[in-house]
C-alpha positions in Angstrom: 5.4 19.9 -12.7 1.6 20.3 -12.3 1.8 23.9 -13.6 3.5 23.6 -17.0 0.3 20.8 -17.9 -2.3 23.3 -17.0 -0.2 25.9 -19.0 -0.3 23.8 -22.0 -4.3 23.7 -21.6 -4.5 27.4 -21.6 -5.6 29.5 -25.0 -3.3 31.5 -26.3 -4.6 34.5 -24.7 -4.4 33.2 -21.2 -0.7 32.1 -22.1 0.3 35.5 -23.3 -1.4 37.4 -19.8 0.5 34.4 -17.7 3.8 35.5 -19.6 3.2 39.0 -19.2 2.3 38.5 -15.6 5.5 36.3 -14.8 7.7 39.0 -16.9 6.6 41.8 -14.9 7.1 40.0 -11.9 10.7 39.3 -12.9 11.6 42.8 -14.1 10.7 44.2 -10.7 14.1 42.2 -9.4 16.4 43.1 -12.0 19.2 44.4 -10.0 19.6 41.1 -8.7 20.2 39.3 -11.6 23.4 39.7 -13.5 23.9 39.5 -17.4 26.3 36.6 -18.4 30.0 37.2 -19.2 29.5 36.0 -22.9 26.5 39.0 -23.4 29.2 41.5 -22.5 31.2 40.1 -24.9 28.6 40.2 -27.5 27.2 43.5 -26.9 31.2 44.7 -27.2 31.7 43.0 -30.7 28.5 44.1 -32.2 29.5 47.7 -31.3 33.0 47.3 -32.9 31.5 45.8 -36.2 28.6 48.7 -36.3 31.4 51.5 -35.5 33.7 49.8 -38.2 31.1 49.5 -40.8 31.3 45.9 -40.8 27.7 46.0 -40.0 24.7 48.1 -40.4 21.3 48.6 -38.3 18.1 47.3 -40.0 14.6 47.9 -39.4 12.8 45.0 -37.2 10.8 43.8 -40.4 14.0 43.2 -42.4 15.8 41.8 -39.3 13.0 39.1 -38.6 13.0 38.1 -42.6 16.8 37.6 -42.1 16.8 35.5 -39.4 13.8 33.7 -40.4 16.0 32.8 -43.7 19.0 31.5 -41.9 16.8 28.9 -39.6 14.4 27.8 -42.6 
């Protein structure tokens, strides 16, 4: 696809602008997009763990550190 090759040649700032434009366009049509069934199940499981005290809320900085440490 020609557009992908062109995107690879953009600067980081230009790529972010393109990404924001795509996201804005997609978000206008959110009524037609259904979440997959696994997503609802994952949200229910997260709520169950949080309500039971099995999981706790953490701030975004802590969450990023935890995720990075899992995948490094």
